[in-house]
LUMLUMNU-178558 format. One line per field, with one value per residue: x, y, z of N, C-alpha, C, CB in turn. Coordinates in pm, 1 decimal. Atoms other than C-alpha are relative to their C-alpha. Glycine has a CB too. Layout:
nu = X, ...
nv = Y, ...
nw = Z, ...
cau = X, ...
cav = Y, ...
caw = Z, ...
cu = X, ...
cv = Y, ...
cw = Z, ...
cbu = X, ...
cbv = Y, ...
cbw = Z, ...
% end
This chain:
nu = 69.5, -53.6, -98.4, 20.3, 47.3, -110.9, 47.5, -9.5, -101.9, -2.3, 111.9, -85.8, 139.3, 140.3, -17.3, -81.7, -117.9, 37.7, 69.4, -128.6, -137.1, -54.5, 114.0, 140.6, 1.1, -20.8, 158.4, 63.0, -75.1, -57.6, 72.5, 61.5, -110.4, -86.9, 44.3, -133.6, -71.0, -30.3, -116.6, -63.1, -66.1, -122.8, -90.9, -64.8, -55.9, 83.9, -13.7, 105.0, 131.8, -18.7, -43.6, 149.3, 63.1, 1.8, -5.6, 117.8, -18.9, 93.6, 139.2, 21.2, -44.6, -119.8, 25.9, 120.8, -34.4, -132.0, -62.2, -55.3, 111.5, -15.7, -72.0, 67.7, 69.0, -71.7, -45.7, 72.1, 52.3, -142.2, -50.7
nv = 79.4, 108.6, -16.8, 30.9, 160.7, 159.4, 57.0, 168.6, 62.0, -3.6, 121.1, 120.2, 26.5, 62.0, -50.0, 101.6, -86.4, -134.2, 70.7, 12.7, 59.2, 164.3, 71.0, -21.2, 70.3, 148.0, 92.9, -2.0, 106.4, 114.0, 42.7, 118.7, 101.3, -26.5, -82.4, -70.7, 112.8, 80.7, -59.4, 1.4, 159.6, 49.0, -80.6, -79.8, -158.6, -44.8, 39.0, 143.4, -88.0, -61.0, 105.2, 42.4, -116.0, -17.2, 129.8, 59.7, 117.8, 75.1, -11.4, -161.9, -30.8, -72.0, -139.3, -46.9, -102.5, -3.6, -119.7, -81.5, 51.9, 143.6, -1.0, -16.5, 127.9, 75.0, -56.5, 5.9, 118.3, 46.4, -92.9
nw = -124.6, -84.1, -87.7, -120.4, 22.4, 26.9, 98.1, -10.5, -87.3, -156.7, -6.9, -49.6, -51.9, 59.5, 131.0, 50.3, 60.0, 94.1, 120.0, 102.2, -65.2, 17.0, -85.4, 78.4, 134.7, -39.3, -53.2, 129.1, 103.8, -57.5, -116.2, 35.9, 9.9, -97.5, -103.5, -30.5, -110.9, 38.7, 58.2, -101.3, -39.8, 98.7, 5.6, 94.1, -8.2, 122.6, 127.1, 46.6, -6.2, 106.9, 105.0, 30.8, 35.5, 114.1, 125.5, -24.7, -9.2, -12.0, 39.2, 22.5, 150.2, 16.7, -11.5, -42.5, 9.2, 79.8, -28.3, -128.1, -91.3, -50.5, -121.6, -93.3, -44.2, -8.7, -132.4, -122.4, -65.6, -56.9, -129.4
cau = 11998.3, 12137.6, 12403.5, 12517.2, 12337.1, 12629.9, 12651.5, 12680.8, 12996.7, 12936.0, 12654.1, 12759.8, 12590.3, 12232.7, 12247.7, 12552.0, 12833.5, 12881.9, 12735.0, 13132.5, 13321.3, 13519.2, 13273.6, 12937.4, 13090.8, 13195.4, 12819.1, 12710.6, 12941.3, 13052.9, 12823.1, 12632.6, 12888.7, 13137.7, 13133.4, 13428.5, 13492.6, 13535.6, 13776.2, 13950.2, 13999.3, 14180.6, 14412.8, 14479.3, 14702.0, 14573.5, 14759.1, 14589.0, 14269.2, 14324.6, 14440.8, 14120.5, 13922.1, 14064.5, 14085.0, 13792.1, 13868.8, 13656.2, 13257.3, 13346.0, 13326.6, 13647.5, 13633.7, 13349.4, 13502.3, 13799.6, 14037.5, 14107.4, 13783.4, 13913.1, 14214.3, 14020.1, 13798.5, 14088.4, 14239.3, 13961.0, 13855.1, 14249.6, 14269.1
cav = 10215.0, 9942.7, 10044.1, 9878.2, 9525.1, 9319.4, 9183.6, 8815.6, 8791.3, 8839.7, 8536.7, 8287.1, 8091.0, 7931.0, 8095.1, 7874.6, 8001.4, 8311.2, 8162.2, 8229.0, 8054.2, 7704.8, 7574.7, 7671.5, 7500.2, 7189.5, 7155.9, 7234.9, 7019.0, 6774.9, 6695.1, 6476.0, 6215.9, 6324.3, 6439.8, 6629.8, 6352.2, 6081.2, 6305.8, 6355.0, 5987.2, 5945.9, 6212.0, 6379.8, 6662.0, 6943.8, 6845.5, 6512.8, 6671.2, 6892.3, 6594.3, 6431.0, 6744.0, 6764.5, 6375.8, 6230.6, 5918.8, 5623.2, 5694.3, 6115.6, 6284.8, 6491.0, 6894.9, 6933.8, 7229.3, 7417.5, 7683.7, 7899.6, 7755.1, 7392.0, 7499.6, 7651.0, 7333.1, 7130.3, 7379.9, 7379.8, 7018.2, 6925.5, 7211.7
caw = 6732.4, 6844.9, 7019.2, 7313.7, 7207.7, 7097.5, 6789.3, 6675.3, 6806.3, 7141.4, 7121.1, 7386.4, 7624.0, 7574.3, 7209.4, 7138.1, 6944.7, 6692.2, 6333.7, 6176.2, 6436.2, 6431.6, 6695.2, 6485.9, 6143.5, 6346.3, 6491.8, 6131.1, 5908.4, 6154.0, 6446.3, 6287.0, 6265.3, 6511.4, 6880.5, 7028.4, 7297.8, 7043.3, 6849.0, 7172.3, 7254.4, 6911.8, 7009.4, 6668.0, 6594.3, 6382.9, 6105.3, 6118.8, 6172.9, 5868.2, 5654.1, 5736.5, 5686.6, 5335.6, 5198.4, 5399.7, 5503.9, 5502.7, 5479.1, 5509.6, 5198.7, 5121.0, 5160.6, 5358.7, 5470.5, 5276.5, 5294.7, 5588.9, 5766.5, 5760.0, 5960.0, 6168.0, 6240.6, 6248.1, 6544.0, 6723.2, 6743.8, 6854.2, 7145.3
cu = -19.7, 107.3, -7.2, -45.5, 79.4, -50.6, 41.0, 120.6, 42.0, -105.4, 75.6, -131.3, -139.1, -24.7, 105.5, 98.9, -50.3, -19.6, 168.3, 76.2, 18.6, -125.6, -144.4, 43.4, 32.2, -140.2, -56.4, 21.1, 41.5, -48.2, -38.9, 36.4, 101.7, -13.3, 166.7, 80.7, 52.5, 138.0, 119.3, 101.1, 102.7, 128.4, 93.4, 84.0, -60.3, 55.0, -52.6, -125.5, -4.0, -5.7, -168.2, -121.1, -25.3, 8.3, -130.1, 25.6, -112.4, -131.6, 40.0, 36.1, 106.3, -55.6, -113.1, -25.5, 154.1, 64.9, 57.1, -90.0, 34.2, 144.2, -56.5, -86.3, 100.9, 65.8, -91.0, -64.6, 163.9, 36.0, -51.3
cv = -75.4, 10.2, -56.2, -145.0, -107.1, 5.6, -154.7, -23.3, -20.8, -107.7, -80.1, -37.8, -107.0, 9.8, -104.9, 144.6, 64.2, -71.9, -15.8, -50.8, -161.2, -87.9, -16.4, -120.0, -134.8, -48.3, 6.3, -71.5, -133.8, -91.8, -143.4, -131.9, 22.1, 62.2, 38.3, -107.9, -111.7, 62.3, 7.2, -121.2, -36.8, 96.3, 56.4, 108.9, 75.4, -21.1, -116.4, 6.1, 92.9, -93.9, -72.7, 78.7, -17.7, -157.8, -59.9, -149.4, -62.9, 65.8, 179.8, 37.9, 95.4, 161.3, 50.0, 162.8, 35.3, 113.6, 57.8, -64.5, -159.0, 34.0, 68.1, -102.5, -70.5, 62.2, -67.9, -141.1, -78.0, 84.7, -65.2
cw = 104.9, 71.5, 117.5, 5.9, -34.0, -134.6, 1.0, 39.8, 132.1, 25.3, 61.0, 80.1, -47.1, -182.3, -74.3, -83.9, -120.6, -134.2, -58.2, 85.1, -35.6, 45.3, -78.9, -119.9, 67.4, 17.4, -142.2, -95.7, 72.1, 107.4, -28.0, 16.0, 123.5, 155.3, 30.6, 98.1, -75.3, -91.5, 87.3, 76.1, -74.5, 6.0, -135.1, 22.9, -92.3, -118.0, -54.9, -33.7, -166.3, -125.3, -11.3, -88.0, -170.1, -102.1, 27.5, 1.4, 17.2, -44.9, -8.9, -127.4, 24.9, -13.3, 33.1, 35.4, -58.0, 64.0, 170.7, 128.1, 60.7, 78.2, 117.8, 114.0, 69.3, 179.1, 99.0, 42.5, 57.8, 146.2, 100.4
cbu = -35.0, 22.7, 19.6, -87.7, -87.6, -35.6, 39.7, -22.2, 72.3, -40.6, -64.6, 165.0, -43.6, -135.6, 54.6, -99.2, 132.5, 133.4, -143.3, 68.4, -5.8, 150.9, -27.5, -33.7, 115.4, 91.6, -134.4, 7.7, 145.9, 99.4, -124.1, -16.0, 79.4, 67.8, -107.0, -27.3, -109.9, -114.4, -30.8, -89.8, -95.8, -53.4, 62.8, -78.9, 153.3, -31.4, 109.8, -21.6, 16.0, 116.7, 153.5, -55.2, 96.5, 109.7, 138.2, -101.6, 79.9, 2.9, -141.3, 83.7, -120.0, 88.0, 23.0, -24.2, -31.1, -14.2, -104.9, -28.8, -148.1, 6.4, 119.0, -58.5, -60.3, 86.5, -9.9, -105.2, -108.3, 128.9, -47.0
cbv = -32.5, -97.4, 110.9, 92.2, -13.7, -188.6, 74.5, -88.4, 33.2, 156.9, -68.2, 30.1, 123.0, 100.1, 158.1, -146.7, -86.2, 133.8, 109.5, 129.5, 18.1, -43.8, 92.8, 195.1, 57.9, -23.7, 92.6, 91.0, 68.7, 37.0, 91.5, 5.8, 16.0, 67.4, -82.3, 160.5, -68.9, -64.5, 129.6, 33.2, -123.3, -1.8, -53.2, 41.2, 22.1, 133.9, -2.5, -98.2, 127.6, 68.1, -126.2, -11.8, 132.8, 101.7, -135.8, 42.2, -24.9, -44.6, -74.4, 91.9, 65.4, -60.9, 54.7, -80.1, 35.8, 20.0, 89.2, 189.6, -1.2, -135.2, 53.1, 66.6, -88.4, -4.6, 165.4, 101.3, -105.4, 37.1, 156.5
cbw = -7.4, -61.9, 17.6, 56.2, -98.2, 101.0, -112.6, -132.8, -24.7, 74.6, -134.6, 95.6, -10.3, 81.6, 7.1, -110.6, -38.4, -12.1, -112.4, -71.4, 178.6, 113.8, 140.2, -72.6, -127.1, 139.6, 143.3, -47.5, -65.2, 37.6, 30.4, -101.5, -146.7, -62.1, 132.2, 81.7, 115.5, -48.3, -43.9, 60.1, -18.6, -165.0, 84.0, -67.9, -25.6, -1.8, -21.2, 100.4, 162.7, 15.3, 67.9, 128.4, 48.1, -10.3, 14.3, -98.2, 79.9, 124.6, 131.0, 95.0, -104.5, -138.2, -95.7, 112.6, 111.2, -166.0, -57.4, -18.5, -94.7, -137.2, -23.5, -57.5, -115.9, -146.6, 9.8, -10.5, -130.9, -126.6, 10.7
% end
């Protein structure tokens, strides 16, 4: 009955990223303290971003995002 309506993966624009995307994870888990502009000013590599996600430097808690999702977020913020 919902054929042709699209699924969660087709949501973009004013509705934001799909809820399972790296962008959505960044918004949900990281954006209360970090902005993409701030991250890009630091010019991190994906490896450095992933290490930060895993170890939690400074006041940042370690392991807020784990596994493959952490890799996706690290790649998202450094693209």
